[in-house]
N, C-alpha and C positions, 0 to 999 in steps of 0.2 A: 684279287679279281674285282673288276668294276662292272657296273651295269649302266648302260646308256639307254635312256628312254626313247631316243630317236632311232636306234638300230636294233635294240633287243626286244624280244617278245614280252609284252606287258605282263603276261601271266607268270613270267619267270622272275619278276622283281623280287629281290631278297627282302626278307622281313627286317623292319627297323625296330630298334629296342623299345621305342615308345609307341609303336603302331598297335593300336587296340585291336586291329583286325588282321594283323600279320600272322602267318603260319597256318592259315586255314587250308592253303593249297587249292582253293576253289574260287573262281571269279564270282560265282553266285553267293558264296558265303562271305566274300570280302566286300560285296557291294553294300554301301550304307544307304538305307532307305530314307528319302526325304519325308518330313512330317506332312501329314495330310493338310490340305488347305482348310481354312476355317469355314464352318457351316454358317453362311450368312442368314439362313432362315431359322437357326436354332434359337430357343428362348434366351434372353439376356440374363447373364448371371449377375445379380446385384452386388455380389461380393468380389467380383473380378476387378483388377486394377484398370483404371482408365487413364490412358496417356501417362502411365508410370505411377499414378497416384491411386491410393486406396480410398474408399469412402471414409469420411470422418467418423470418429467414434460417436456412438449415440450419446446424447446429452439432453439437457432440459430444453423445452421449447422456448423460443424467444419471449413469448408472453409470460413465461413462468420465471424469468430471471428477475433478480432484485430490482433492476432498473425499471421494470415494468409491473412488478408485483409487490405491493406494499406489505402484504402478509409476510413476505420473505425479507424485505428491506427493513422492516420495523425492528427486527432483532439484531441487525447488523450496523445500522447507521450510527456514527459517532461524531461528536463535536471536536473540532481541532482549532487551535489558536493560529491566527495569521497576523502579520505585522500591521502596525498602525498605518492607516491610509489604504488598506486593501479594499478595492471596490467590489460591488456585487449588487444583487437584488435583495432588498430588505425583506427578511423572512417574517418579522413580527407583524401579525395581523393579516398576512397575505392569504387571500383565498384563491383557489385554483381557477374559478370562473373569471377572476379579475385579470388573469394572464391572457385572456382572449384578445385584449386590446394591445398587448405587447408585441413588438416586432420579433421576428425570429431571433435576432441578435440579443434582444432583451431577455427572452425566455431562456436563452442558453447561458446567461450569466449565473455564476455560483450564488447560492443563497447565503446571506450573511446576517449576523446579529451583532449588536454592540457588546463588546467585552469590557472587562475592567481596565482602567487606566488608559483608555483610548485604543486598546487592542481590539481585534476583530475576531468573531467566532464564525467559522464556516462549518460545513457538514460533509462528511465523507462516507462513502460505501467501501469497505475493505474488499479487495480482490486479490488475485494471486500476483504478488510482487508489486502491486501498486494500489492506489485508491482512486475512486471516481468521485469528484466533487458533485454534490447534489445541486441541481439547477432548477429553474422554473419549469423546464420541460418534464423533470421528474415529478414535480407536484401535480402537473396536469395529468400525467400517466397514472399517478396514484389516486387522483381525485382527493387531494389532501391539502389541508391548510398549513401555513408556516408554523403556527403555534403547536400543532400536533407533531410536526417534525422535530421541533426543538425539544418537546417533552420526551419523545421517544429516544432521541439521541442522548439526552442527559441521563435518562434511566439506564441506558446501556453503559455509559461512562461510569456511573455509580456502581453498577454491577462488576465491571472490569476492575475498578479501583479497589473494591473490597477484597479482591484476591491478589492484587499486585503488591509487590514488596516495597519497603522503604529501606534505605541504607543510612546508618548513623555513624558518624566519625567524630572523635574527640581527641585532642592532643593533650600533652601534659600541662599546657597552660590553660586548659579549659575552653579552648576554641572548639566550637561544635558546629558541625554541618550535617544537615539531613537532605537526602536527595532521592529522586525517583528517576531511574534510567533503565527501564526494562527493555527498550528497543522495539516495543510494539507500535510506537508512533503516537501514543496518547498521553505520555508522561507530563508534558507541559500543561495539557488541558486539565490535569487534576486540580490545578489551582482554582478552577471554576467551581469546584464542589465545596460546599460548606463542611463536609466531613473531613476533607483533606486539609482545609485551612485550620480546622480545629486541631487536627493531628500535629500540624506544624507548630501551632502555639503551645501545645502541651509538651512537645519535644524540645522546644527552645524557649524556656521560661527565663525570667530575670534579665531581660535585655530587649533591644529592638530586633524584631524578626524581619530580616531582609531577604527578599526572594529574587532569584535570577531565572529568567525564561529565555535563554539564548537560542534554544533549538527545540523543535517539537518533541525530540526524544530526551529532553533533560529539563527537570525542575530541580533547582538547588536552592536551599535556604540556609541561612546562618544566623546565629545570635551575635549581634554587634553591641559592644559596650563602649561607653564614652571614654573609658580609661585604656582602650586598646585600638586607637585609630589606625594603626598599621594593618591590623587584620581586615578592617573595612576596605582599605586600599587594595590589599592583596585579593580580596574577594571580588571587588569591582573589576580588577584587571583580568581575573580568571573568567568571569562571565563575558566580558567583552571579547576576549580571545576565542572563547567557544563560539560566540555568534559569528565572528569574522571567518572562522574556519568551517562553518556549517554549510551543508548543502540546502538545508531548509531552515534558515534563521528566522527568529521571531523578533527579538529585541536585545540591544546591547545594554539597555538601562537596568538599574536596580529598582526594585519596588519594595515598599514597606507594607507589611501586613499589620493593620491596626483594627482591633475588634474583629469585624467580619468583612472588612473591605481591603482592597488592594489599591495602592496609589503610588505614583512615582516617588522615589526616595528623595527627600530634601536634606540638605546639609544640617 
């Protein structure tokens, strides 16, 4: 038996298997009531979605973020090494009031300091998944001088380095390598610390201490002796390959650690 809506009584329509209102036997019971129209005069619910979006979660006020609050940035800022020739606004001796004469483009430049062997030191604020380079605009917001920034950044690096590990490897021929590769982004910058340089010298005695800084995530050092030139060639190739494959390279060169200074390696 079939039911034709054009000729049959609508109240006799057979129930469908998935009809939520089928089988009541009453038109009043089968009727689906439409939702009431919105009350345009009712108070606005602050938690209600707007155009399909919910209000953002509560967070810190803009003025309390590290970019604007030195009390928070002071314990976060870190120095990082950048390649030779990296430009920026010289941090040494820079006063925030002196930035008033800079153009907007000048104030937005990253702050930099001279590093060893022609390398450049910049300053970064860690964030979720990325870092923010500190610029002149930050110093203005913090009412801070460049020297104070440098001091705080190096204190944070020293504190981090005290807990970061070193890896030591040595083969049967006595070839020894010491490296730092935590993945935190500050490994290469450890060479800026006197405590780290002293550690390398103590771990690699009786030979030339040669250092590679191919990537911001890698500091690698080796003991090179005159009677094993092959090892020096292999080490040089390794550092160059790491720099070439890096997303954030620093330098393909090798450096020699002598006393407490770092200089380009000479033959």
